N, C-alpha and C positions, 0 to 999 in steps of 0.2 A: 201730098198721100202719107199716111202714117207714119211711115220710114222716111219721109224727107224732113220732118218734124224732130226724127230721131239724130237724123245727121246731123241736125243744127245744134242738137243739144249735145252732140262729137266733139261740132268745133265749139263751141264756146268752153266746154270743160277742157281741151286740151290746149287752149290758150291758157284757161289759168294755169294747168298743169308746167308750161313751160316755163311761164314767170314764175310761179313757186318753186318748182323740183332743182331749178339753176339758183335758187337762192337760200332755201331752207336750212339747209347743212352750214353753208357759210356765216349765216344768221345766229344760229345757234356756236358756233366755237367763235367765231370772231368778236363779235357783238356781246352776246349773253356771256360769254367766257366758259361753258361747258368742255370737256375734254373730247378729242377727235374720236379717242378709243372706245368713249363714254355714247358717243354717236353714236357709233359703228355698231356697238353691242344691241341699242337700242333700234335700232333699225332692222337689225336681222333678225330679236326680238317679232319687233310686228309683222317682218314677214311671216316666220312663223306660224301668228297666229292666223294672217289671212289665207295660210295654207291649211292649217286645221280647220278654220269655219270653213273653206269653199262649199264643200258639197252639204253641210246641213243648211246652212243659207241658202244655197241655191234649192235646195228642197224644198228651205220655205218659202221662197218665192214663185215657186210653180203651186203650192196651196194659197198661197191670200193674193196673188194676183201678181205679175212681173210691173206691172204700173205703180203697184201700192208700194212695194218694195226699192222701184229705183225714186220714187219720193221718199224715202224713207233715209235710203245709203244718201242722197244728195242734204237731207238736214242734219245727216251725220257728220257728213262732209264739211256744214258750214259751222258746225258745233266744235268741231278740232282746230278748223282753221281761226275762230274766233280766240278761244285758246289761246293760239300761237304767239296771237298780239301781245299778251301778257303774260305769258311764260317766263321765267328768269329760274326754276332748278330741273334739275333731272327729271325730278319725279314726275311734274307737271308737263315736260315735254313730253317726257315717253308714254305717257300716258294721253296725249291729245296726239301722238304719232301713231300709235296703236291703230285707236279707233281711226284718224286718218286713212291709214293703210289697208283697212277691211272696208271701211266704206269706198273707197277708189276705186277698189279689186271688185265691190260691191257693181257698183254701174257700169265698169266698164263688161262686167258679164251680163249685166242686165240690156245694155245696151245692145251688144252683142247678140243676145236671146230674143229682142222683140224684133231685128232687123231680119233675124233666121226666120222666124214666125211668120214674116210677111211676105218669104221667098219660097220659089221652090227648090228642093234639093239641088236643082243641077247649077240653082244662080246662087247658091248662096257664097259661094267661092268670090264670086265679083261683089258681090253685096260687101263681105268680110273685107275687101280688097280698097274699095271706097273708104269704109271706115277708117281703115288702117292708112289713107294717103291724107283722110282728113285730118285723124290723128296729128301726122308731122310734119301738116302745114302749121296746125294750131300752134305744135310745140316748138317751131321753128319761128313762128312771131312771138310766143312769149318766152322766149328764150332772148328773143334782141331785146324787149322789157326788161329780162332778169339782167342782162347784160350791163345797161345802161344804169341801174342799180346799183351792180355792182361796180361799175366805175365811179359813180357818183360817192360808193361807200357812207350814206347816211340812215342814223337807224331807223329815221320816219320814214323812211324811203318804204323800209324791208317790212314795216307794220303797217303800211300801205298796201302793198303789194299781196300779204296776208287777207287782209279788208276787204281787199277788190277780188279773192280768191272765192272768200268767203260770198261776197255778194252772187258770183257767177254762182256758186253751186244752188243758191237759194232761188236761182232764175232759173236755173235746168228744174231745181224740184218744181218751180209752178210751170215749165213747158210740158213736165215729164206727166202733169194732174192733167193735161189737154189730147195726151197720147190715146187713143180705144184701140184697147188689147183684144182682139180676141182670145176668152177663153175655152180651153179645147176638154174636151170629156176625158179624164184619167181610161188609158188603155186597160185592159185585165192583165197584168203582171205576179208573177212568186210575189207571196207574202216576203213585205223587207227587202225587195229587189232594191238594190241599189246604185248609180253609176259608176261606181266602182269596184261593181264585180263586171265591169263590162271591161275583158284583157283590152278589147282593142281600141279601146278609149284609154287603156289607164297605160297601155304599152305606149301609144304615140305621145299624151301626154307627157312620159319621163323622156322617151327619147329627145322630145323637142325642148324640154329644157334644157337640156346640154347646147343642142342648137342655138337655143337665145341665148346662148353667152357672150352674144354680139352687143347687147345693151350694157351689160357691166363692163365690156370692153372700152366702149366707149364712154362713159362715164365716170368709170373707175381707172379700171388696168392701163389705158392707153393713156390718160394724162399725167398720172403717176411716172410709168416708164417714158414719158418724154422729160418730165424734169429731173428726175432721177437717175436715169442712162444713156441719153442719146443728149445730145447737143443741139436739136433742134429749138429753135425757140418758143416760148411759154403759150404764144399765141398761137402758133399753130392745134393744139388742143378745139380752141372754138372754132377755128375754120374747118376742122375736119368735123365736125359735128354740124355744122353749118352745110358741105357738101354731102354729109349721111343725111340732111332730112331733105334738101334739093333732087336728092337721086332717089332716095324712096318715094316720093312725090311724084313723080317723073315715070318710075319704071313698075310700080305696083301694081297699077290696073290692068295695064296688056301685058305683064307676066301673067297674074292671075286668068285672065283670058284661054290664056293657052291650057290651063292644066284642069280638065275635064273631067278624066277618068285618073283610076288608079294608075294605070301605067305611066302617064306625065306626070302623076302627082309619085311615084318615085324614082322618075327622073330626074322632076324639080328637086328633092332630097339629096339624090347623089350629088348635082351641081351643088347646093347646096354648100352641102359639106366640103368638097372639095373646094371652093373659093374660101370659103372661112379658113380652112388648111394655108392655103397661098397666103391668106391674108396674114396669119399668125406667122408663118414665115416669114413675111415681107417684114413685120414688126420686129421682128428676131434680130434682123441683120441692122435696124437701125444704129445700135452702137457704134456699128464698125465704121462709118463715116464722119465726114464735117456737117456742121451745119446744114447746108446745102441738100446734102446728100440723106440728112436727117431726116429733113423737112420732105423732100420730093416723094421718098420711102412712106412717110407717116400716111400723104394724102393717096399715094398708089394703094397703099395699105388698106386705106381704110373707103377706096370707091372698091375696092375685092368685096370687101367684107360686105358691104352692101348689097352685090349683088348675094351673097350668099343670105344676107336678112331678108330680101326679096324672096328670094327663092326657097328659103324653109317657110313663110307663111302660108303659102298657097296647096303644099304639099301635105303641111301638117293639120288647116283646116276641112279639106278632102278628105284626109285619112281618119280624122274622128269626127267630125260633126258633119260629113254629109247627109247622113241618116239618122241623125238625130230625134227622137221620137217628140212629135209634135207637143204632146202635154209635158213635157220633161225638160225643154229650153232652158229653165235657169238651172236646171243641175248640171245639165249635162256643159250647161256656155261654164259653169262656175267651175266644174273638175276640170275642165282644159284649162281656163283658167290661170289652176295650180303651178303651171308650167311656167309662169313667170315671175311668179313667187318663186320656186326653185332655182332661176338663173339667178334671181339679183341677190339669194343668200349663199348660192353655192359659188357666185364671181368672188365677193369680197372676203368669205371665208376659206374659201379652199383657191381660187386661179390665182388671187392678188398674192398669198403665202408663198405659192409654188413657182412664179416669177419674180417674187422680192426674192426667194431663195437660192433659184438654179438659175436667175437671169434667162440670157435669151434660149438655153436649152429648156426653161419652164413653156415660152412660148409650143415648143413639138410637141411637149406633154400636151399642151391643150388642144393641139392640131389632133394630134392621134386620137384626143377622147374623141371630137365634133367627128373626124372622118368616119369612128365606129359606130357613132350616134347615127350619122346622116347612115351608112349602112344597112341599119338596124331599120330604120321607115325607112328606108324604098322596101324591105324586107316585107312589109306590111300589104305595100301594096302587093304581092306578087299572086299568083294564084293558090300555092298550097295556105295561105295565111287569111285571106279572103275569109275562110267562114268563120271567122269571129267577127262577128256582126254589129252593130249597136242593137240593144235589143236583146241580144243571146244573152243573158244577165244570171250567174249562179246564184241561186237563193243563198240567202244569209242562213 
């Protein structure tokens, strides 16, 4: 089936991402010698560019074809990774990082759009869950490769990872060319209508971006918190990441199978907010115990955080994308994908300084923000707000 081929693309790209994303920042900071603050600014700018281009590139994908754009995105990824192999200045790295971030977001949105087009609305949440499980499994495998490279710490191995990821992107481009995607005739809509005018989609995307702080918590906030504010050993961050990967792989599909209605999506959103909020409280307690206590709290917090992550996805996918117009999968998936870019921006730029400045109290502020967002997301699924459906677009 068409979707099976796309699932294989997801697996290949996720393994490459896992190896790449666990090594690239350390390579450019420790081997190339770029300042960490400069790298942080570049990543924030790259995420901002991806955010700004999401809707127009999504519309372009619907116009020229999902398969064609997927090939273009994959080739752009390969080009950016090729530049990584010889980049030794901030500007070269920045240019490659921006192209990489935009293309990576585009590949993710296109994969999701192709799979959504191959399933009925009732089955799209489960299809998205399978993609998420593959993403976590592949990322986990790739992160093991990255960990070996970090342990050996030879510049040539970092470059080999970049070259391997570029080869994987070219493989995905070739696989995408063989995916037969059915073209859907555009429906009649108001002139210049845009997915950005769909209030339901935009609201769910904005609220989900807060719940997706789970991503920077695992990759940025918790590792730094472990190192600077707790007595837990440094290896706990790697174990916590592995625990998260295993739990998502085991729980995502079974959980998603239970989210079939707006009411069940609302319940899942509320539970997600509660779980992430509890995890933040657990992390806030870590400085007040010894190494064993801090380690136990970190792992318990990550397990609870992962429950929140698993519950967030199906709720958001159902409420935002269940009734996506068949001829606009690329645009709607790209707009919804903006929530990941927003989370990656707000985590390092807002949540991290907050926690750094306030300590444990900062975690409580993050918990309050997540709980508020979860409550708002749950309201989207209530009878009062169900009238704002996909396709009810306001003319520009």
